[in-house]
VEXBA-229103 format. One record per residue (C-alpha): residue in one letter; x negated, y negated, z. Coordinates in Angstrom, 3 decimals. Layout:
residues N
<aa = A px = X py = Y pz = Z>
...
END
This chain:
residues 470
<aa = X px = 3.886 py = -9.394 pz = 14.387>
<aa = X px = 1.694 py = -11.404 pz = 17.259>
<aa = X px = -0.827 py = -13.501 pz = 16.034>
<aa = X px = -3.257 py = -10.994 pz = 18.278>
<aa = X px = -1.859 py = -7.861 pz = 16.573>
<aa = X px = -2.415 py = -9.680 pz = 13.071>
<aa = X px = -6.021 py = -10.274 pz = 13.806>
<aa = X px = -6.939 py = -6.968 pz = 14.573>
<aa = X px = -5.584 py = -5.218 pz = 11.618>
<aa = X px = -7.090 py = -7.641 pz = 9.634>
<aa = X px = -10.163 py = -5.103 pz = 9.718>
<aa = X px = -9.885 py = -1.711 pz = 9.256>
<aa = X px = -11.245 py = 0.040 pz = 12.367>
<aa = X px = -8.427 py = -2.109 pz = 14.094>
<aa = X px = -5.367 py = -0.723 pz = 12.042>
<aa = X px = -4.550 py = 2.120 pz = 14.296>
<aa = X px = -5.565 py = 0.238 pz = 18.087>
<aa = X px = -2.659 py = -0.044 pz = 20.482>
<aa = X px = -1.461 py = -3.633 pz = 20.109>
<aa = X px = -0.698 py = -2.467 pz = 16.045>
<aa = X px = 0.867 py = 0.554 pz = 16.917>
<aa = X px = 2.981 py = -0.568 pz = 19.358>
<aa = X px = 3.767 py = -3.939 pz = 16.948>
<aa = X px = 4.349 py = -1.441 pz = 14.318>
<aa = X px = 6.872 py = 0.826 pz = 16.643>
<aa = X px = 8.508 py = -2.735 pz = 17.978>
<aa = X px = 9.294 py = -3.689 pz = 14.323>
<aa = X px = 11.059 py = -0.308 pz = 13.389>
<aa = X px = 13.429 py = -1.054 pz = 16.640>
<aa = X px = 14.167 py = -4.023 pz = 15.577>
<aa = X px = 15.154 py = -3.210 pz = 12.071>
<aa = X px = 17.305 py = -0.557 pz = 13.627>
<aa = X px = 18.929 py = -2.846 pz = 16.441>
<aa = X px = 19.985 py = -4.995 pz = 13.371>
<aa = X px = 21.210 py = -2.561 pz = 11.417>
<aa = X px = 23.242 py = -1.045 pz = 13.713>
<aa = X px = 24.588 py = -5.075 pz = 15.042>
<aa = X px = 25.690 py = -5.758 pz = 10.985>
<aa = X px = 28.099 py = -2.410 pz = 11.453>
<aa = X px = 28.952 py = -3.345 pz = 14.458>
<aa = X px = 27.878 py = -0.616 pz = 16.098>
<aa = X px = 26.068 py = -2.458 pz = 19.033>
<aa = X px = 26.762 py = -6.111 pz = 19.630>
<aa = X px = 25.296 py = -8.945 pz = 17.812>
<aa = X px = 23.855 py = -10.925 pz = 21.035>
<aa = X px = 22.233 py = -6.901 pz = 21.404>
<aa = X px = 20.189 py = -7.056 pz = 18.734>
<aa = X px = 19.210 py = -10.964 pz = 19.313>
<aa = X px = 18.253 py = -9.801 pz = 22.338>
<aa = X px = 15.911 py = -6.887 pz = 21.535>
<aa = X px = 14.630 py = -9.148 pz = 18.608>
<aa = X px = 13.489 py = -12.193 pz = 21.045>
<aa = X px = 11.507 py = -9.827 pz = 22.857>
<aa = X px = 10.287 py = -7.299 pz = 20.940>
<aa = X px = 6.257 py = -8.602 pz = 20.774>
<aa = X px = 3.401 py = -6.731 pz = 22.453>
<aa = X px = 2.031 py = -10.034 pz = 23.570>
<aa = X px = 5.730 py = -10.846 pz = 25.475>
<aa = X px = 6.169 py = -7.124 pz = 26.800>
<aa = X px = 2.383 py = -7.108 pz = 27.509>
<aa = X px = 0.240 py = -4.328 pz = 26.416>
<aa = X px = -1.363 py = -3.349 pz = 29.866>
<aa = X px = 2.771 py = -2.793 pz = 30.623>
<aa = X px = 3.483 py = -0.516 pz = 27.226>
<aa = X px = 0.379 py = 1.152 pz = 27.643>
<aa = X px = 0.739 py = 1.745 pz = 31.181>
<aa = X px = 4.238 py = 3.191 pz = 31.506>
<aa = X px = 3.040 py = 5.494 pz = 28.266>
<aa = X px = 0.920 py = 6.549 pz = 30.594>
<aa = X px = 2.790 py = 7.532 pz = 33.191>
<aa = X px = 5.861 py = 9.219 pz = 30.993>
<aa = X px = 3.691 py = 10.464 pz = 28.346>
<aa = X px = 6.449 py = 9.539 pz = 26.278>
<aa = X px = 5.073 py = 6.597 pz = 23.892>
<aa = X px = 8.566 py = 5.499 pz = 22.911>
<aa = X px = 10.488 py = 6.449 pz = 25.586>
<aa = X px = 8.049 py = 3.860 pz = 27.467>
<aa = X px = 8.957 py = 0.809 pz = 24.903>
<aa = X px = 12.706 py = 1.834 pz = 25.277>
<aa = X px = 11.749 py = 0.899 pz = 29.227>
<aa = X px = 9.844 py = -1.965 pz = 28.896>
<aa = X px = 12.083 py = -3.718 pz = 26.317>
<aa = X px = 14.890 py = -2.774 pz = 28.648>
<aa = X px = 13.480 py = -4.245 pz = 31.097>
<aa = X px = 12.488 py = -7.724 pz = 29.240>
<aa = X px = 15.706 py = -8.047 pz = 27.014>
<aa = X px = 17.988 py = -7.796 pz = 30.095>
<aa = X px = 21.822 py = -6.571 pz = 29.131>
<aa = X px = 20.211 py = -6.293 pz = 25.661>
<aa = X px = 17.877 py = -3.698 pz = 26.310>
<aa = X px = 20.758 py = -1.061 pz = 27.068>
<aa = X px = 20.852 py = -0.895 pz = 23.534>
<aa = X px = 17.024 py = -0.363 pz = 22.377>
<aa = X px = 16.771 py = 2.982 pz = 19.945>
<aa = X px = 20.146 py = 3.676 pz = 19.771>
<aa = X px = 20.439 py = 7.362 pz = 18.099>
<aa = X px = 16.644 py = 7.123 pz = 17.536>
<aa = X px = 14.402 py = 9.985 pz = 17.915>
<aa = X px = 10.537 py = 8.780 pz = 19.034>
<aa = X px = 9.103 py = 10.692 pz = 15.632>
<aa = X px = 11.601 py = 8.426 pz = 13.393>
<aa = X px = 9.808 py = 5.499 pz = 15.226>
<aa = X px = 6.282 py = 6.401 pz = 14.984>
<aa = X px = 6.129 py = 7.910 pz = 11.697>
<aa = X px = 8.189 py = 4.249 pz = 10.104>
<aa = X px = 5.635 py = 2.452 pz = 11.993>
<aa = X px = 2.514 py = 4.293 pz = 10.652>
<aa = X px = 3.964 py = 3.862 pz = 7.228>
<aa = X px = 4.075 py = -0.207 pz = 7.565>
<aa = X px = 0.196 py = 0.085 pz = 8.624>
<aa = X px = -0.462 py = 2.058 pz = 5.726>
<aa = X px = 1.141 py = 0.042 pz = 3.531>
<aa = X px = -0.737 py = -3.131 pz = 4.892>
<aa = X px = -3.898 py = -0.717 pz = 4.354>
<aa = X px = -3.375 py = -0.205 pz = 0.671>
<aa = X px = -2.653 py = -4.194 pz = 0.344>
<aa = X px = -6.178 py = -4.934 pz = 1.597>
<aa = X px = -7.403 py = -1.856 pz = -0.886>
<aa = X px = -5.804 py = -3.587 pz = -3.634>
<aa = X px = -7.710 py = -6.782 pz = -2.369>
<aa = X px = -10.826 py = -4.971 pz = -2.832>
<aa = X px = -10.158 py = -2.790 pz = -5.633>
<aa = X px = -9.540 py = -6.504 pz = -7.749>
<aa = X px = -12.523 py = -8.055 pz = -6.751>
<aa = X px = -14.688 py = -4.548 pz = -8.115>
<aa = X px = -12.660 py = -4.725 pz = -11.480>
<aa = X px = -13.223 py = -8.583 pz = -11.902>
<aa = X px = -17.232 py = -7.675 pz = -11.350>
<aa = X px = -17.682 py = -4.575 pz = -13.156>
<aa = X px = -15.205 py = -6.209 pz = -16.395>
<aa = X px = -18.071 py = -8.871 pz = -16.534>
<aa = X px = -20.946 py = -6.259 pz = -16.322>
<aa = X px = -19.270 py = -4.357 pz = -19.119>
<aa = X px = -18.733 py = -7.301 pz = -21.190>
<aa = X px = -22.318 py = -9.073 pz = -20.284>
<aa = X px = -23.947 py = -6.014 pz = -21.066>
<aa = X px = -21.917 py = -4.505 pz = -24.395>
<aa = X px = -24.999 py = -4.681 pz = -26.205>
<aa = X px = -27.656 py = -3.832 pz = -23.730>
<aa = X px = -29.686 py = -0.779 pz = -25.045>
<aa = X px = -30.536 py = 1.984 pz = -22.586>
<aa = X px = -30.419 py = 5.752 pz = -22.664>
<aa = X px = -27.653 py = 8.202 pz = -21.456>
<aa = X px = -28.407 py = 11.089 pz = -19.700>
<aa = X px = -27.100 py = 14.874 pz = -19.695>
<aa = X px = -28.278 py = 17.280 pz = -17.445>
<aa = X px = -30.330 py = 15.078 pz = -16.048>
<aa = X px = -32.032 py = 14.822 pz = -19.407>
<aa = X px = -32.236 py = 12.004 pz = -22.160>
<aa = X px = -29.411 py = 12.098 pz = -24.476>
<aa = X px = -28.558 py = 9.405 pz = -27.445>
<aa = X px = -28.900 py = 5.827 pz = -26.930>
<aa = X px = -25.612 py = 3.909 pz = -25.274>
<aa = X px = -24.884 py = 0.333 pz = -23.972>
<aa = X px = -25.318 py = -0.093 pz = -20.383>
<aa = X px = -21.653 py = -1.845 pz = -20.933>
<aa = X px = -20.257 py = 1.397 pz = -22.507>
<aa = X px = -21.249 py = 3.476 pz = -18.959>
<aa = X px = -19.564 py = 0.305 pz = -16.729>
<aa = X px = -16.527 py = 1.241 pz = -19.039>
<aa = X px = -16.971 py = 4.665 pz = -17.920>
<aa = X px = -16.786 py = 3.577 pz = -14.502>
<aa = X px = -13.706 py = 1.190 pz = -15.140>
<aa = X px = -11.960 py = 3.700 pz = -16.724>
<aa = X px = -12.144 py = 6.170 pz = -14.000>
<aa = X px = -11.218 py = 3.896 pz = -11.622>
<aa = X px = -8.116 py = 2.720 pz = -13.526>
<aa = X px = -7.072 py = 6.233 pz = -13.366>
<aa = X px = -7.769 py = 6.342 pz = -9.461>
<aa = X px = -5.966 py = 3.303 pz = -9.189>
<aa = X px = -3.085 py = 4.715 pz = -10.853>
<aa = X px = -2.917 py = 7.236 pz = -8.620>
<aa = X px = -2.112 py = 4.941 pz = -5.402>
<aa = X px = 0.296 py = 3.060 pz = -7.571>
<aa = X px = 1.905 py = 5.953 pz = -8.423>
<aa = X px = 2.293 py = 7.715 pz = -5.099>
<aa = X px = 3.466 py = 4.562 pz = -3.188>
<aa = X px = 7.788 py = 5.261 pz = -4.566>
<aa = X px = 7.276 py = 8.797 pz = -2.707>
<aa = X px = 5.312 py = 7.409 pz = 0.356>
<aa = X px = 6.731 py = 4.590 pz = 1.610>
<aa = X px = 10.146 py = 5.430 pz = 2.675>
<aa = X px = 12.050 py = 5.346 pz = 5.717>
<aa = X px = 12.172 py = 8.949 pz = 7.742>
<aa = X px = 14.659 py = 7.516 pz = 10.407>
<aa = X px = 17.464 py = 10.678 pz = 10.572>
<aa = X px = 17.288 py = 11.243 pz = 14.582>
<aa = X px = 16.458 py = 14.220 pz = 16.375>
<aa = X px = 16.801 py = 16.675 pz = 13.125>
<aa = X px = 17.110 py = 14.603 pz = 10.185>
<aa = X px = 20.947 py = 14.946 pz = 10.545>
<aa = X px = 21.807 py = 11.563 pz = 11.615>
<aa = X px = 23.987 py = 13.432 pz = 14.166>
<aa = X px = 23.999 py = 10.106 pz = 16.938>
<aa = X px = 24.675 py = 7.379 pz = 14.131>
<aa = X px = 29.313 py = 8.135 pz = 14.051>
<aa = X px = 29.219 py = 9.099 pz = 10.409>
<aa = X px = 27.265 py = 5.784 pz = 9.239>
<aa = X px = 23.595 py = 6.871 pz = 9.649>
<aa = X px = 23.482 py = 6.813 pz = 5.520>
<aa = X px = 24.313 py = 2.743 pz = 5.502>
<aa = X px = 22.146 py = 2.091 pz = 8.781>
<aa = X px = 18.979 py = 3.932 pz = 6.855>
<aa = X px = 20.160 py = 1.629 pz = 3.542>
<aa = X px = 19.975 py = -1.141 pz = 5.637>
<aa = X px = 16.770 py = -0.621 pz = 7.856>
<aa = X px = 14.604 py = 0.408 pz = 4.429>
<aa = X px = 15.767 py = -2.707 pz = 2.855>
<aa = X px = 14.535 py = -4.963 pz = 5.776>
<aa = X px = 11.120 py = -2.856 pz = 6.349>
<aa = X px = 10.553 py = -2.681 pz = 2.253>
<aa = X px = 10.559 py = 1.291 pz = 2.429>
<aa = X px = 12.961 py = 3.826 pz = 0.109>
<aa = X px = 15.681 py = 5.574 pz = 1.165>
<aa = X px = 15.504 py = 9.643 pz = 1.534>
<aa = X px = 18.291 py = 12.422 pz = 1.277>
<aa = X px = 16.751 py = 13.858 pz = 4.344>
<aa = X px = 15.140 py = 11.539 pz = 6.709>
<aa = X px = 13.747 py = 14.709 pz = 8.509>
<aa = X px = 10.685 py = 14.350 pz = 10.772>
<aa = X px = 8.797 py = 17.489 pz = 9.255>
<aa = X px = 8.298 py = 15.696 pz = 5.881>
<aa = X px = 3.972 py = 15.324 pz = 6.252>
<aa = X px = 3.872 py = 15.822 pz = 2.593>
<aa = X px = 4.593 py = 12.019 pz = 2.405>
<aa = X px = 1.084 py = 11.209 pz = 4.502>
<aa = X px = -0.739 py = 14.121 pz = 2.809>
<aa = X px = 0.206 py = 12.214 pz = -0.658>
<aa = X px = -1.538 py = 8.966 pz = 0.318>
<aa = X px = -4.603 py = 10.923 pz = 1.843>
<aa = X px = -4.676 py = 12.897 pz = -1.407>
<aa = X px = -4.404 py = 9.635 pz = -3.347>
<aa = X px = -6.978 py = 7.874 pz = -1.852>
<aa = X px = -9.170 py = 10.847 pz = -1.496>
<aa = X px = -9.451 py = 11.030 pz = -5.037>
<aa = X px = -10.511 py = 7.172 pz = -5.404>
<aa = X px = -13.124 py = 8.031 pz = -3.095>
<aa = X px = -14.039 py = 10.760 pz = -5.208>
<aa = X px = -14.761 py = 8.500 pz = -7.996>
<aa = X px = -16.091 py = 5.925 pz = -6.037>
<aa = X px = -18.724 py = 8.302 pz = -4.726>
<aa = X px = -19.259 py = 9.672 pz = -8.624>
<aa = X px = -20.020 py = 5.927 pz = -9.286>
<aa = X px = -22.110 py = 5.318 pz = -6.396>
<aa = X px = -24.394 py = 8.224 pz = -6.934>
<aa = X px = -24.741 py = 7.589 pz = -10.039>
<aa = X px = -26.104 py = 4.016 pz = -8.901>
<aa = X px = -28.070 py = 5.095 pz = -6.433>
<aa = X px = -30.325 py = 7.914 pz = -9.182>
<aa = X px = -30.661 py = 4.835 pz = -11.283>
<aa = X px = -32.077 py = 2.594 pz = -8.202>
<aa = X px = -35.222 py = 5.212 pz = -8.230>
<aa = X px = -38.489 py = 4.124 pz = -8.904>
<aa = X px = -38.946 py = 6.336 pz = -11.827>
<aa = X px = -36.024 py = 4.495 pz = -13.000>
<aa = X px = -35.543 py = 1.352 pz = -11.781>
<aa = X px = -32.341 py = 0.521 pz = -14.295>
<aa = X px = -30.382 py = -0.473 pz = -11.160>
<aa = X px = -31.128 py = -2.475 pz = -8.476>
<aa = X px = -29.507 py = -4.236 pz = -5.173>
<aa = X px = -30.213 py = -8.188 pz = -5.108>
<aa = X px = -30.176 py = -8.016 pz = -1.191>
<aa = X px = -32.476 py = -11.793 pz = -0.672>
<aa = X px = -36.189 py = -11.731 pz = 0.495>
<aa = X px = -35.641 py = -11.706 pz = 4.144>
<aa = X px = -34.226 py = -7.957 pz = 3.748>
<aa = X px = -36.521 py = -4.664 pz = 5.089>
<aa = X px = -36.669 py = -1.170 pz = 3.821>
<aa = X px = -38.888 py = 0.141 pz = 5.939>
<aa = X px = -40.422 py = -0.509 pz = 9.999>
<aa = X px = -43.632 py = 1.264 pz = 8.639>
<aa = X px = -44.126 py = 0.849 pz = 4.916>
<aa = X px = -44.149 py = -2.794 pz = 4.406>
<aa = X px = -43.652 py = -2.369 pz = 0.414>
<aa = X px = -40.367 py = -0.537 pz = 0.551>
<aa = X px = -36.889 py = -2.407 pz = 0.042>
<aa = X px = -34.516 py = 0.624 pz = 0.072>
<aa = X px = -30.943 py = 0.566 pz = -1.057>
<aa = X px = -28.956 py = -0.952 pz = 1.435>
<aa = X px = -25.301 py = -1.382 pz = 0.551>
<aa = X px = -24.685 py = 1.918 pz = -2.031>
<aa = X px = -25.846 py = 4.365 pz = 0.518>
<aa = X px = -23.038 py = 3.644 pz = 2.779>
<aa = X px = -20.602 py = 3.510 pz = 0.098>
<aa = X px = -21.514 py = 7.277 pz = -0.961>
<aa = X px = -21.604 py = 8.033 pz = 2.725>
<aa = X px = -17.977 py = 6.736 pz = 3.279>
<aa = X px = -16.655 py = 8.187 pz = 0.070>
<aa = X px = -17.671 py = 11.804 pz = 1.448>
<aa = X px = -16.600 py = 11.470 pz = 4.818>
<aa = X px = -12.851 py = 9.886 pz = 3.388>
<aa = X px = -12.608 py = 13.051 pz = 0.831>
<aa = X px = -13.238 py = 15.337 pz = 3.539>
<aa = X px = -9.820 py = 14.310 pz = 5.168>
<aa = X px = -8.009 py = 15.715 pz = 2.396>
<aa = X px = -8.349 py = 19.209 pz = 3.651>
<aa = X px = -7.240 py = 18.744 pz = 7.053>
<aa = X px = -4.347 py = 16.136 pz = 5.819>
<aa = X px = -2.586 py = 19.018 pz = 3.493>
<aa = X px = -2.817 py = 21.738 pz = 6.511>
<aa = X px = -0.971 py = 18.993 pz = 8.808>
<aa = X px = 2.005 py = 19.337 pz = 6.044>
<aa = X px = 2.703 py = 23.334 pz = 7.480>
<aa = X px = 5.533 py = 22.036 pz = 9.638>
<aa = X px = 7.395 py = 24.553 pz = 11.200>
<aa = X px = 11.578 py = 23.951 pz = 11.086>
<aa = X px = 12.621 py = 20.295 pz = 11.880>
<aa = X px = 9.960 py = 19.249 pz = 13.921>
<aa = X px = 6.094 py = 20.298 pz = 14.620>
<aa = X px = 4.310 py = 18.576 pz = 17.050>
<aa = X px = 1.571 py = 20.185 pz = 16.704>
<aa = X px = 1.248 py = 19.579 pz = 13.079>
<aa = X px = 2.372 py = 16.229 pz = 13.557>
<aa = X px = -0.512 py = 15.654 pz = 15.734>
<aa = X px = -2.884 py = 16.774 pz = 13.391>
<aa = X px = -1.779 py = 14.395 pz = 10.869>
<aa = X px = -2.116 py = 11.942 pz = 13.273>
<aa = X px = -5.410 py = 12.447 pz = 14.163>
<aa = X px = -6.328 py = 12.565 pz = 10.270>
<aa = X px = -4.700 py = 9.708 pz = 9.346>
<aa = X px = -6.469 py = 7.713 pz = 12.007>
<aa = X px = -9.273 py = 8.508 pz = 10.240>
<aa = X px = -8.746 py = 8.208 pz = 6.842>
<aa = X px = -6.257 py = 5.405 pz = 6.355>
<aa = X px = -9.188 py = 2.828 pz = 7.690>
<aa = X px = -11.584 py = 4.724 pz = 5.714>
<aa = X px = -9.760 py = 4.310 pz = 2.881>
<aa = X px = -9.886 py = 0.461 pz = 3.382>
<aa = X px = -13.377 py = 0.143 pz = 4.654>
<aa = X px = -14.327 py = 2.282 pz = 1.637>
<aa = X px = -12.777 py = 0.044 pz = -1.135>
<aa = X px = -14.450 py = -2.999 pz = 1.237>
<aa = X px = -17.689 py = -1.660 pz = 0.653>
<aa = X px = -17.646 py = -0.790 pz = -3.014>
<aa = X px = -16.000 py = -4.361 pz = -3.697>
<aa = X px = -19.274 py = -5.720 pz = -1.804>
<aa = X px = -21.666 py = -3.518 pz = -3.776>
<aa = X px = -20.440 py = -4.203 pz = -7.352>
<aa = X px = -21.354 py = -8.049 pz = -6.483>
<aa = X px = -24.972 py = -6.614 pz = -5.261>
<aa = X px = -25.783 py = -4.941 pz = -9.005>
<aa = X px = -28.423 py = -6.037 pz = -10.915>
<aa = X px = -28.827 py = -4.333 pz = -14.538>
<aa = X px = -32.793 py = -4.256 pz = -15.103>
<aa = X px = -32.521 py = -4.544 pz = -19.078>
<aa = X px = -36.731 py = -4.114 pz = -19.069>
<aa = X px = -36.648 py = -0.814 pz = -17.707>
<aa = X px = -33.457 py = 0.299 pz = -19.938>
<aa = X px = -35.575 py = -0.237 pz = -22.702>
<aa = X px = -38.304 py = 1.088 pz = -21.405>
<aa = X px = -36.966 py = 4.059 pz = -20.642>
<aa = X px = -34.907 py = 4.286 pz = -24.218>
<aa = X px = -37.958 py = 4.389 pz = -25.992>
<aa = X px = -40.060 py = 6.929 pz = -23.878>
<aa = X px = -38.235 py = 9.759 pz = -25.701>
<aa = X px = -39.240 py = 8.154 pz = -29.019>
<aa = X px = -38.298 py = 9.867 pz = -32.211>
<aa = X px = -36.079 py = 12.377 pz = -30.104>
<aa = X px = -33.539 py = 10.023 pz = -29.126>
<aa = X px = -31.844 py = 9.078 pz = -31.950>
<aa = X px = -32.297 py = 12.366 pz = -34.398>
<aa = X px = -28.860 py = 13.029 pz = -34.310>
<aa = X px = -28.346 py = 9.755 pz = -36.843>
<aa = X px = -30.955 py = 11.405 pz = -39.001>
<aa = X px = -29.806 py = 15.046 pz = -38.723>
<aa = X px = -26.671 py = 13.862 pz = -39.857>
<aa = X px = -28.079 py = 12.121 pz = -43.074>
<aa = X px = -29.896 py = 14.917 pz = -43.778>
<aa = X px = -26.746 py = 17.166 pz = -43.411>
<aa = X px = -24.882 py = 15.861 pz = -46.213>
<aa = X px = -27.559 py = 17.278 pz = -48.564>
<aa = X px = -28.189 py = 20.743 pz = -47.106>
<aa = X px = -25.670 py = 21.106 pz = -44.418>
<aa = X px = -25.706 py = 20.384 pz = -40.629>
<aa = X px = -27.004 py = 23.676 pz = -39.096>
<aa = X px = -30.063 py = 23.446 pz = -41.665>
<aa = X px = -30.636 py = 20.001 pz = -40.788>
<aa = X px = -30.347 py = 20.689 pz = -37.257>
<aa = X px = -32.737 py = 23.347 pz = -37.342>
<aa = X px = -35.681 py = 21.834 pz = -39.149>
<aa = X px = -35.613 py = 18.416 pz = -37.034>
<aa = X px = -35.315 py = 20.990 pz = -33.778>
<aa = X px = -38.692 py = 22.309 pz = -34.908>
<aa = X px = -40.130 py = 19.536 pz = -35.953>
<aa = X px = -39.116 py = 17.708 pz = -32.556>
<aa = X px = -41.234 py = 20.544 pz = -30.724>
<aa = X px = -44.326 py = 20.482 pz = -31.916>
<aa = X px = -46.869 py = 17.949 pz = -30.182>
<aa = X px = -47.349 py = 14.577 pz = -31.368>
<aa = X px = -43.781 py = 14.411 pz = -33.247>
<aa = X px = -43.609 py = 9.987 pz = -33.124>
<aa = X px = -40.896 py = 8.810 pz = -35.284>
<aa = X px = -43.849 py = 7.670 pz = -38.082>
<aa = X px = -44.544 py = 11.450 pz = -38.271>
<aa = X px = -41.043 py = 12.928 pz = -38.352>
<aa = X px = -40.400 py = 10.361 pz = -40.709>
<aa = X px = -42.534 py = 11.173 pz = -43.212>
<aa = X px = -41.889 py = 14.820 pz = -42.804>
<aa = X px = -38.308 py = 14.048 pz = -43.911>
<aa = X px = -38.832 py = 11.854 pz = -46.746>
<aa = X px = -41.021 py = 14.959 pz = -47.998>
<aa = X px = -38.920 py = 17.682 pz = -47.276>
<aa = X px = -38.152 py = 19.053 pz = -51.022>
<aa = X px = -34.601 py = 20.062 pz = -50.356>
<aa = X px = -34.036 py = 16.748 pz = -49.874>
<aa = X px = -35.542 py = 15.660 pz = -53.408>
<aa = X px = -36.151 py = 12.379 pz = -52.165>
<aa = X px = -32.212 py = 11.389 pz = -51.210>
<aa = X px = -34.155 py = 9.763 pz = -47.893>
<aa = X px = -36.816 py = 7.361 pz = -48.275>
<aa = X px = -39.358 py = 7.168 pz = -45.302>
<aa = X px = -37.627 py = 3.466 pz = -44.608>
<aa = X px = -34.879 py = 5.186 pz = -44.199>
<aa = X px = -35.823 py = 7.824 pz = -42.252>
<aa = X px = -37.855 py = 5.374 pz = -39.828>
<aa = X px = -34.393 py = 3.087 pz = -39.554>
<aa = X px = -32.633 py = 6.262 pz = -38.808>
<aa = X px = -34.971 py = 7.263 pz = -35.691>
<aa = X px = -34.473 py = 3.102 pz = -34.482>
<aa = X px = -33.291 py = 3.840 pz = -30.823>
<aa = X px = -31.849 py = 0.385 pz = -30.486>
<aa = X px = -29.500 py = 0.169 pz = -33.281>
<aa = X px = -28.107 py = 3.889 pz = -32.569>
<aa = X px = -25.139 py = 3.298 pz = -29.789>
<aa = X px = -22.552 py = 4.291 pz = -31.487>
<aa = X px = -19.062 py = 2.599 pz = -30.442>
<aa = X px = -20.742 py = 1.091 pz = -27.330>
<aa = X px = -20.255 py = -2.173 pz = -27.913>
<aa = X px = -16.594 py = -2.019 pz = -28.756>
<aa = X px = -15.912 py = 0.593 pz = -25.570>
<aa = X px = -17.881 py = -2.160 pz = -23.246>
<aa = X px = -15.595 py = -4.986 pz = -24.316>
<aa = X px = -12.274 py = -2.628 pz = -24.320>
<aa = X px = -13.323 py = -2.036 pz = -21.164>
<aa = X px = -13.824 py = -5.061 pz = -19.730>
<aa = X px = -10.375 py = -6.424 pz = -21.141>
<aa = X px = -9.004 py = -3.392 pz = -18.931>
<aa = X px = -10.538 py = -4.353 pz = -15.872>
<aa = X px = -9.903 py = -7.886 pz = -16.014>
<aa = X px = -5.583 py = -6.904 pz = -16.602>
<aa = X px = -6.231 py = -4.266 pz = -14.001>
<aa = X px = -7.511 py = -6.878 pz = -11.327>
<aa = X px = -4.838 py = -9.392 pz = -12.369>
<aa = X px = -2.067 py = -6.582 pz = -11.973>
<aa = X px = -3.311 py = -5.799 pz = -8.565>
<aa = X px = -3.434 py = -9.267 pz = -7.132>
<aa = X px = 0.230 py = -9.628 pz = -8.404>
<aa = X px = 1.017 py = -6.701 pz = -6.766>
<aa = X px = -0.933 py = -7.961 pz = -3.385>
<aa = X px = 1.782 py = -10.968 pz = -3.765>
<aa = X px = 4.265 py = -8.851 pz = -4.415>
<aa = X px = 3.810 py = -6.335 pz = -1.300>
<aa = X px = 7.002 py = -6.635 pz = 1.275>
<aa = X px = 6.404 py = -8.462 pz = 4.403>
<aa = X px = 6.240 py = -6.896 pz = 7.687>
<aa = X px = 9.548 py = -7.328 pz = 10.288>
<aa = X px = 9.021 py = -10.519 pz = 12.389>
<aa = X px = 10.298 py = -9.478 pz = 15.656>
<aa = X px = 10.396 py = -13.322 pz = 16.161>
<aa = X px = 13.310 py = -14.382 pz = 13.669>
<aa = X px = 16.950 py = -14.089 pz = 14.122>
<aa = X px = 18.659 py = -11.775 pz = 12.243>
<aa = X px = 20.240 py = -14.606 pz = 9.711>
<aa = X px = 16.403 py = -16.215 pz = 9.391>
<aa = X px = 15.694 py = -12.287 pz = 8.147>
<aa = X px = 18.096 py = -12.432 pz = 5.533>
<aa = X px = 20.211 py = -10.298 pz = 6.881>
<aa = X px = 22.660 py = -8.798 pz = 4.722>
<aa = X px = 26.456 py = -9.570 pz = 5.495>
<aa = X px = 28.516 py = -7.476 pz = 6.736>
END
């Protein structure tokens, strides 16, 4: 890959820009030529000559674009421009290939590159969330169900839930890789007509060079590969958006349990000097919703006809152009957000205390249930808590005085049962296990980043590229 194309593809929005796309297609053509040279289908010198010029900067982006505009056939244009520059070696470029083979494979290489960046940002997010879960494993707060106060938990427990959900989304990304990153290179209809019976071996060697798997039927109508990728990233977006929306709710003035650390220079409103609005979380929510919306057209584009369908392919390309950079951009934005989240334990404590005797009533009910049964204990407490002024002291006194209990629960025990700060279930254990899970996932993701197959380097000779000996 050229330095210019590499620099451009380091930005999500530039992933599918012309320089990156042309270079990915050139990389595929070089892999084809080198595999065929190894098998004696084309001369060694031809493969070397093609590899020497298969570079966007060498060929000239403007020249490639101009020829594509003239012929309205990008890969035919690529073949012509390479032939012009490579001399006699150019007679052998694109030997037996077809346009869709090259274009689909090139996009898969770029999609894999994006996934590498997504891994980096997810690893960052897991590391930061893991630290947060461990640091706040014992920070009490109120859990909410149906947007009402439920039971006390720790903030670390809540973060552990986010970690586990993101872990499932990450597993989906990993699971789809072996299905998606395969070589769809089978000629005009997928049956390898032009390869003189050596199509399977050409595929095997090309796939090895490009770091892809092989297919039994490497056709050009297999858009489910791309839909698999879009769906996996769409599910990642769903999880990220759910977490971001919860953070956004917890940032409201009335709750105030989370804030973004943005610095004193950040301005929230041009007309209200007192306001400092959330900045990062809203972008994450918007990007996630946008990415989720690509799943439906991605699935629609899988409904190809027969062995080739340009209409479906155009829809898939449009969807990929939107979805893949979005997935990368979303992962980066979410990683940045996790580094700017600041819990506010004081507000968590205030909100936890707001429900008074109600919040830990489950624990007192379970104490009562051992003497009078669960249903009776539930109904009695429900009635008591519904009365005006039902604070901890009043409820504890009434329970301790119940004739049915016959003194088996003292006033002190009843009051202790209603202590909201000590009734967090197994939140602390779960928080620490979530933190450990996050640390493991971050480490594993970083290992995968270093092990991701590299892209074909068109400036190397076949020997330098580690060609398989004949």
